The first five atom37 places (N, CA, C, CB, O) and aatype in JSON, in Angstrom:
{
  "aatype": [12, 2, 3, 1, 0, 0, 14, 15, 7, 5, 0, 0, 15, 0, 0, 6, 9, 1, 0, 9, 10, 7, 14, 9, 3, 6, 16, 10, 10, 9, 6, 9, 5, 1, 16, 7, 0, 15, 0, 0, 6, 19, 10, 6, 0, 13, 16, 1, 10, 6, 6, 3, 3, 0, 19, 7, 11, 19, 19, 1, 1, 14, 0, 16, 0, 0, 19, 19, 6, 19, 12, 0, 9, 10, 3, 0, 0, 1, 14, 7, 14, 6, 1, 3],
  "atom_mask": [
    [1, 1, 1, 1, 1],
    [1, 1, 1, 1, 1],
    [1, 1, 1, 1, 1],
    [1, 1, 1, 1, 1],
    [1, 1, 1, 1, 1],
    [1, 1, 1, 1, 1],
    [1, 1, 1, 1, 1],
    [1, 1, 1, 1, 1],
    [1, 1, 1, 0, 1],
    [1, 1, 1, 1, 1],
    [1, 1, 1, 1, 1],
    [1, 1, 1, 1, 1],
    [1, 1, 1, 1, 1],
    [1, 1, 1, 1, 1],
    [1, 1, 1, 1, 1],
    [1, 1, 1, 1, 1],
    [1, 1, 1, 1, 1],
    [1, 1, 1, 1, 1],
    [1, 1, 1, 1, 1],
    [1, 1, 1, 1, 1],
    [1, 1, 1, 1, 1],
    [1, 1, 1, 0, 1],
    [1, 1, 1, 1, 1],
    [1, 1, 1, 1, 1],
    [1, 1, 1, 1, 1],
    [1, 1, 1, 1, 1],
    [1, 1, 1, 1, 1],
    [1, 1, 1, 1, 1],
    [1, 1, 1, 1, 1],
    [1, 1, 1, 1, 1],
    [1, 1, 1, 1, 1],
    [1, 1, 1, 1, 1],
    [1, 1, 1, 1, 1],
    [1, 1, 1, 1, 1],
    [1, 1, 1, 1, 1],
    [1, 1, 1, 0, 1],
    [1, 1, 1, 1, 1],
    [1, 1, 1, 1, 1],
    [1, 1, 1, 1, 1],
    [1, 1, 1, 1, 1],
    [1, 1, 1, 1, 1],
    [1, 1, 1, 1, 1],
    [1, 1, 1, 1, 1],
    [1, 1, 1, 1, 1],
    [1, 1, 1, 1, 1],
    [1, 1, 1, 1, 1],
    [1, 1, 1, 1, 1],
    [1, 1, 1, 1, 1],
    [1, 1, 1, 1, 1],
    [1, 1, 1, 1, 1],
    [1, 1, 1, 1, 1],
    [1, 1, 1, 1, 1],
    [1, 1, 1, 1, 1],
    [1, 1, 1, 1, 1],
    [1, 1, 1, 1, 1],
    [1, 1, 1, 0, 1],
    [1, 1, 1, 1, 1],
    [1, 1, 1, 1, 1],
    [1, 1, 1, 1, 1],
    [1, 1, 1, 1, 1],
    [1, 1, 1, 1, 1],
    [1, 1, 1, 1, 1],
    [1, 1, 1, 1, 1],
    [1, 1, 1, 1, 1],
    [1, 1, 1, 1, 1],
    [1, 1, 1, 1, 1],
    [1, 1, 1, 1, 1],
    [1, 1, 1, 1, 1],
    [1, 1, 1, 1, 1],
    [1, 1, 1, 1, 1],
    [1, 1, 1, 1, 1],
    [1, 1, 1, 1, 1],
    [1, 1, 1, 1, 1],
    [1, 1, 1, 1, 1],
    [1, 1, 1, 1, 1],
    [1, 1, 1, 1, 1],
    [1, 1, 1, 1, 1],
    [1, 1, 1, 1, 1],
    [1, 1, 1, 1, 1],
    [1, 1, 1, 0, 1],
    [1, 1, 1, 1, 1],
    [1, 1, 1, 1, 1],
    [1, 1, 1, 1, 1],
    [1, 1, 1, 1, 1]
  ],
  "atom_positions": [
    [[0.58, -1.4, 0.01], [0.08, 0.33, 0.2], [0.87, 1.36, 0.25], [-0.58, 0.65, 1.38], [1.89, 1.21, 0.92]],
    [[0.74, 2.18, -0.16], [1.32, 3.84, -0.51], [1.22, 3.98, 0.99], [0.22, 5.18, -1.65], [0.64, 3.31, 1.85]],
    [[2.08, 5.25, 1.03], [2.13, 6.1, 1.77], [0.51, 6.99, 2.36], [3.12, 6.82, 1.05], [0.41, 7.17, 3.57]],
    [[-0.73, 7.53, 1.36], [-1.89, 8.05, 1.32], [-2.37, 7.23, 2.87], [-2.72, 7.73, -0.23], [-2.26, 6.12, 3.38]],
    [[-2.96, 8.59, 3.18], [-4.43, 7.59, 4.08], [-5.7, 8.79, 3.38], [-4.36, 7.63, 6.73], [-5.75, 9.96, 3.01]],
    [[-6.65, 7.52, 3.51], [-7.83, 8.08, 3.46], [-8.84, 9.1, 4.17], [-8.21, 7.33, 3.41], [-9.21, 9.11, 5.35]],
    [[-9.14, 9.88, 3.2], [-9.94, 10.74, 3.85], [-10.54, 10.64, 5.36], [-10.86, 10.82, 3.05], [-10.83, 11.62, 6.04]],
    [[-10.63, 9.84, 5.59], [-11.4, 8.86, 7.02], [-10.44, 8.82, 7.69], [-12.02, 7.22, 6.92], [-10.76, 8.63, 8.86]],
    [[-9.34, 8.9, 7.54], [-8.18, 8.45, 8.42], [-7.63, 6.42, 7.83], [0.0, 0.0, 0.0], [-6.46, 6.3, 8.21]],
    [[-7.83, 5.83, 7.52], [-7.89, 4.36, 7.43], [-8.02, 4.01, 5.75], [-9.29, 3.77, 8.39], [-8.73, 4.32, 4.79]],
    [[-7.05, 3.32, 5.98], [-7.63, 2.51, 3.87], [-8.79, 1.52, 3.91], [-6.09, 1.16, 2.84], [-9.36, 1.08, 4.91]],
    [[-9.08, 1.19, 2.32], [-10.43, 0.17, 2.79], [-9.48, -1.45, 2.98], [-12.04, 0.05, 1.13], [-8.54, -1.85, 2.3]],
    [[-10.31, -2.22, 4.38], [-9.34, -3.17, 3.76], [-9.86, -4.24, 2.58], [-8.77, -3.98, 4.95], [-10.87, -3.97, 1.93]],
    [[-9.01, -5.62, 2.3], [-9.52, -5.92, 1.52], [-11.11, -6.68, 2.25], [-8.47, -6.62, 0.72], [-11.91, -6.79, 1.32]],
    [[-11.56, -7.06, 3.21], [-12.12, -7.69, 3.21], [-14.02, -6.22, 2.86], [-11.55, -8.74, 4.58], [-15.12, -6.46, 2.36]],
    [[-13.51, -5.05, 3.38], [-14.48, -4.11, 2.78], [-14.89, -3.86, 1.56], [-14.21, -3.15, 3.02], [-16.01, -3.48, 1.22]],
    [[-13.28, -4.23, 0.39], [-13.41, -3.97, -0.85], [-14.24, -5.13, -1.43], [-12.11, -3.75, -1.45], [-15.01, -4.95, -2.38]],
    [[-14.07, -6.2, -0.9], [-14.67, -6.81, -1.85], [-16.18, -7.32, -1.09], [-13.64, -7.97, -2.44], [-16.97, -8.15, -1.54]],
    [[-16.3, -6.45, 0.37], [-18.55, -6.25, 0.31], [-18.47, -5.44, -0.54], [-19.8, -5.46, 1.8], [-19.47, -5.52, -1.26]],
    [[-17.61, -4.47, -0.95], [-18.57, -3.69, -1.58], [-18.61, -4.1, -3.29], [-18.17, -2.08, -1.25], [-19.56, -3.76, -3.99]],
    [[-17.07, -5.11, -4.0], [-17.41, -4.96, -5.55], [-17.44, -6.38, -5.38], [-16.31, -4.16, -6.81], [-16.78, -6.94, -6.26]],
    [[-18.02, -7.25, -4.47], [-17.76, -8.9, -4.42], [-16.25, -8.95, -4.91], [0.0, 0.0, 0.0], [-15.26, -8.22, -4.9]],
    [[-16.77, -10.74, -5.51], [-15.52, -11.48, -5.94], [-14.29, -10.56, -6.67], [-16.03, -12.63, -6.99], [-14.73, -9.9, -7.61]],
    [[-13.55, -10.48, -6.55], [-12.5, -9.71, -7.44], [-11.2, -10.57, -7.19], [-12.27, -7.98, -6.97], [-10.76, -11.37, -6.36]],
    [[-10.59, -9.62, -9.11], [-9.4, -11.37, -8.51], [-8.2, -9.78, -7.51], [-7.8, -12.95, -11.04], [-8.44, -8.59, -7.29]],
    [[-7.08, -10.63, -7.21], [-6.38, -10.19, -6.72], [-5.66, -9.39, -6.58], [-6.18, -10.51, -6.66], [-5.41, -8.67, -5.62]],
    [[-4.8, -9.58, -8.63], [-4.37, -8.46, -8.5], [-4.85, -6.87, -8.92], [-3.46, -8.75, -8.92], [-4.07, -5.98, -9.25]],
    [[-6.85, -6.67, -8.8], [-6.87, -6.16, -8.93], [-7.34, -5.37, -7.79], [-7.04, -6.36, -9.75], [-7.52, -4.16, -7.9]],
    [[-7.65, -6.33, -6.14], [-8.03, -5.85, -4.82], [-6.52, -5.19, -4.66], [-8.6, -7.12, -3.58], [-6.45, -4.2, -3.94]],
    [[-4.98, -5.82, -5.45], [-4.35, -4.99, -4.57], [-4.03, -3.8, -5.38], [-3.16, -5.62, -3.93], [-3.54, -2.98, -4.6]],
    [[-4.11, -3.18, -6.96], [-4.54, -2.2, -6.87], [-5.02, -0.48, -6.79], [-4.49, -2.56, -6.71], [-4.73, 0.66, -7.15]],
    [[-6.37, -1.7, -5.71], [-7.6, -0.77, -5.23], [-6.73, -0.81, -4.3], [-9.29, -1.12, -5.02], [-5.93, 0.0, -4.76]],
    [[-6.16, -1.25, -3.03], [-4.85, -1.34, -1.77], [-4.54, -0.12, -1.89], [-3.4, -2.36, -1.93], [-4.63, 0.69, -0.97]],
    [[-4.08, 0.17, -3.18], [-2.41, 0.82, -3.36], [-3.31, 2.24, -3.32], [-1.13, 0.37, -5.19], [-3.04, 3.16, -2.54]],
    [[-4.05, 2.25, -3.97], [-4.51, 3.98, -3.93], [-4.4, 4.68, -2.73], [-6.01, 4.27, -4.25], [-4.0, 5.83, -2.88]],
    [[-4.75, 4.18, -1.07], [-5.46, 4.18, 0.28], [-6.41, 4.36, 0.6], [0.0, 0.0, 0.0], [-6.78, 4.43, 1.77]],
    [[-7.46, 4.58, -0.95], [-8.98, 4.8, -0.62], [-9.57, 4.66, 0.53], [-9.71, 4.09, -1.25], [-8.88, 4.03, 1.33]],
    [[-10.77, 5.09, 0.99], [-11.31, 4.72, 1.9], [-11.98, 4.02, 1.42], [-11.72, 5.4, 2.61], [-11.98, 3.97, 0.19]],
    [[-13.08, 2.97, 2.36], [-14.37, 2.05, 1.93], [-15.3, 2.7, 1.58], [-14.95, 1.2, 2.87], [-15.97, 2.1, 0.74]],
    [[-15.96, 4.48, 2.04], [-16.22, 4.62, 1.53], [-16.03, 5.61, -0.26], [-16.62, 4.5, 2.37], [-16.99, 5.99, -0.92]],
    [[-15.1, 5.73, -0.51], [-14.7, 5.31, -1.73], [-13.9, 4.67, -2.66], [-14.69, 5.78, -1.99], [-13.21, 4.91, -3.65]],
    [[-14.26, 3.75, -1.93], [-13.99, 2.67, -3.19], [-16.09, 2.45, -3.04], [-12.43, 0.66, -2.63], [-16.24, 1.67, -3.98]],
    [[-16.85, 2.57, -2.73], [-17.94, 2.28, -2.79], [-18.76, 3.66, -3.78], [-18.33, 1.98, -1.26], [-19.65, 3.67, -4.64]],
    [[-17.74, 4.92, -3.0], [-18.49, 5.67, -4.44], [-17.81, 5.58, -5.77], [-18.63, 7.31, -4.29], [-18.42, 5.97, -6.76]],
    [[-16.73, 5.16, -5.86], [-16.31, 4.74, -7.3], [-16.69, 3.98, -7.57], [-15.3, 4.52, -7.69], [-16.92, 3.99, -8.78]],
    [[-17.0, 3.01, -7.01], [-17.82, 1.68, -7.81], [-19.62, 2.47, -7.9], [-17.76, -0.29, -6.45], [-19.92, 2.56, -9.09]],
    [[-20.65, 2.95, -7.06], [-21.27, 4.0, -8.02], [-21.47, 4.62, -8.68], [-21.47, 4.39, -8.11], [-22.44, 4.63, -9.44]],
    [[-20.02, 5.82, -8.54], [-20.04, 6.13, -9.89], [-20.17, 5.84, -11.24], [-19.5, 6.38, -9.95], [-20.69, 6.49, -12.15]],
    [[-19.37, 4.29, -11.23], [-19.57, 3.87, -12.59], [-20.72, 3.5, -12.84], [-18.83, 2.96, -12.99], [-21.2, 4.14, -13.77]],
    [[-21.59, 2.5, -12.28], [-22.73, 2.06, -11.49], [-23.9, 3.23, -12.51], [-22.47, 2.39, -9.41], [-24.6, 3.27, -13.53]],
    [[-23.56, 3.85, -11.63], [-24.69, 5.24, -12.22], [-24.37, 5.66, -13.89], [-24.28, 7.01, -11.11], [-25.25, 5.36, -14.7]],
    [[-23.32, 6.25, -14.33], [-22.97, 6.56, -15.6], [-22.94, 5.3, -16.26], [-21.75, 7.3, -15.71], [-22.32, 5.44, -17.31]],
    [[-23.43, 3.85, -16.05], [-23.87, 3.1, -17.15], [-25.42, 3.33, -16.92], [-23.33, 1.49, -17.16], [-25.91, 3.81, -17.94]],
    [[-25.97, 3.21, -16.32], [-27.72, 2.81, -16.37], [-28.02, 4.65, -17.26], [-28.8, 2.49, -13.98], [-28.68, 4.82, -18.29]],
    [[-27.25, 5.83, -16.36], [-27.77, 6.97, -17.15], [-27.04, 7.8, -17.94], [-28.31, 7.73, -16.45], [-27.46, 8.66, -18.72]],
    [[-25.83, 7.46, -17.66], [-25.48, 7.91, -18.89], [-23.85, 9.31, -17.45], [0.0, 0.0, 0.0], [-23.75, 9.27, -16.22]],
    [[-23.25, 9.97, -18.18], [-22.34, 10.85, -17.47], [-23.66, 11.28, -16.63], [-21.36, 12.1, -18.41], [-24.68, 11.59, -17.24]],
    [[-23.62, 11.29, -15.37], [-24.32, 12.09, -13.3], [-23.31, 12.91, -13.56], [-24.16, 10.99, -11.18], [-22.1, 12.74, -13.39]],
    [[-24.16, 14.2, -14.15], [-23.36, 16.39, -12.86], [-23.47, 15.33, -11.2], [-25.75, 19.05, -12.67], [-24.2, 14.61, -10.53]],
    [[-22.39, 15.84, -11.27], [-22.73, 15.57, -9.15], [-21.11, 16.17, -8.63], [-22.98, 12.99, -8.37], [-20.25, 15.78, -9.42]],
    [[-20.8, 16.63, -8.0], [-19.18, 16.93, -7.33], [-18.39, 16.47, -7.78], [-18.8, 16.61, -6.13], [-18.38, 15.61, -8.65]],
    [[-17.21, 17.19, -7.03], [-16.35, 16.58, -8.28], [-15.55, 15.19, -6.93], [-14.79, 18.26, -9.31], [-15.39, 15.32, -5.71]],
    [[-15.29, 14.21, -7.69], [-14.56, 13.16, -7.36], [-13.19, 13.68, -6.12], [-14.04, 12.55, -8.89], [-12.65, 14.77, -5.98]],
    [[-12.99, 12.49, -5.46], [-11.63, 13.22, -4.71], [-10.56, 12.31, -6.43], [-11.09, 12.3, -2.18], [-10.88, 11.86, -7.53]],
    [[-8.56, 12.61, -5.18], [-8.54, 12.48, -6.08], [-8.5, 10.62, -6.0], [-7.57, 13.44, -6.6], [-8.23, 9.93, -6.98]],
    [[-8.78, 10.16, -4.81], [-9.14, 8.87, -4.33], [-9.73, 7.77, -5.83], [-10.47, 9.22, -3.02], [-9.34, 6.97, -6.68]],
    [[-11.17, 8.64, -5.25], [-11.89, 8.11, -6.41], [-11.77, 7.85, -7.67], [-12.59, 8.56, -6.53], [-12.19, 6.88, -8.31]],
    [[-10.89, 9.19, -8.15], [-10.93, 9.11, -9.64], [-9.83, 7.77, -10.04], [-10.41, 10.77, -10.36], [-9.68, 7.28, -11.16]],
    [[-9.2, 7.41, -8.91], [-7.95, 6.71, -9.04], [-8.92, 5.32, -9.17], [-6.65, 6.9, -7.62], [-8.99, 4.73, -10.25]],
    [[-9.71, 4.82, -7.93], [-10.1, 3.92, -7.6], [-11.68, 3.43, -9.03], [-10.31, 4.3, -5.92], [-12.07, 2.26, -8.99]],
    [[-12.25, 4.25, -9.92], [-12.49, 4.47, -10.81], [-12.07, 4.16, -12.23], [-12.51, 5.16, -10.53], [-12.72, 3.99, -13.26]],
    [[-10.6, 4.13, -11.94], [-9.55, 3.99, -13.21], [-9.51, 2.87, -13.67], [-8.18, 4.28, -13.0], [-9.61, 2.4, -14.8]],
    [[-9.27, 2.25, -12.18], [-8.9, 0.64, -11.54], [-9.85, -0.08, -12.52], [-9.36, 0.27, -9.58], [-9.66, -0.71, -13.56]],
    [[-11.57, 0.42, -11.43], [-12.04, -0.65, -11.95], [-12.83, -0.62, -13.47], [-12.84, -1.11, -10.91], [-13.61, -1.55, -13.72]],
    [[-12.68, 0.17, -14.2], [-13.1, 0.89, -15.84], [-11.91, -0.15, -16.4], [-12.75, 3.13, -16.23], [-12.32, -1.2, -16.88]],
    [[-11.1, -0.02, -16.37], [-9.4, -0.48, -16.96], [-10.49, -2.42, -16.87], [-7.17, 0.02, -15.12], [-11.11, -2.97, -17.79]],
    [[-10.35, -2.8, -15.76], [-10.96, -4.19, -15.55], [-12.11, -4.09, -15.95], [-11.0, -4.76, -14.25], [-12.85, -4.83, -15.3]],
    [[-12.71, -3.45, -16.83], [-14.09, -3.92, -17.13], [-14.02, -4.83, -18.42], [-15.09, -2.65, -17.35], [-13.14, -4.67, -19.26]],
    [[-14.9, -5.7, -18.53], [-14.59, -6.23, -20.51], [-15.38, -5.69, -20.83], [-14.72, -7.8, -21.32], [-16.2, -5.02, -20.2]],
    [[-15.21, -5.96, -22.29], [-16.26, -4.93, -23.6], [-15.79, -3.9, -23.99], [0.0, 0.0, 0.0], [-14.79, -3.23, -23.73]],
    [[-16.8, -3.84, -24.79], [-17.04, -2.37, -25.63], [-17.31, -0.83, -24.8], [-18.5, -2.6, -26.59], [-17.14, 0.37, -24.98]],
    [[-17.87, -1.82, -23.71], [-18.54, -0.05, -23.3], [-18.08, 0.74, -22.85], [-19.45, 0.25, -22.53], [-18.61, 1.76, -22.41]],
    [[-16.42, 0.29, -22.85], [-15.25, 1.68, -21.97], [-15.18, 2.17, -22.59], [-13.87, 1.76, -21.42], [-15.09, 1.8, -23.76]],
    [[-15.18, 3.46, -22.15], [-14.71, 4.52, -23.05], [-13.21, 4.68, -23.91], [-14.81, 5.59, -22.22], [-13.01, 5.67, -24.62]]
  ]
}
């Protein structure tokens, strides 16, 4: 993991990440942990990607750097042509 602390002061654990994302590849899990994102930030990143899939790009408050990093990791791991 990197030295960045999540805004809540605690980076998400492997169990928290799996609880949010479901079963995921160990490499993906490690990539997400390296961002230092909190469980709330991982959930926000996942939710933003899911909302964008459902209704197009949704206008909302800017994401934190950790949320943007997690979104990029999750988006890159998605299969198929729906990726931008």
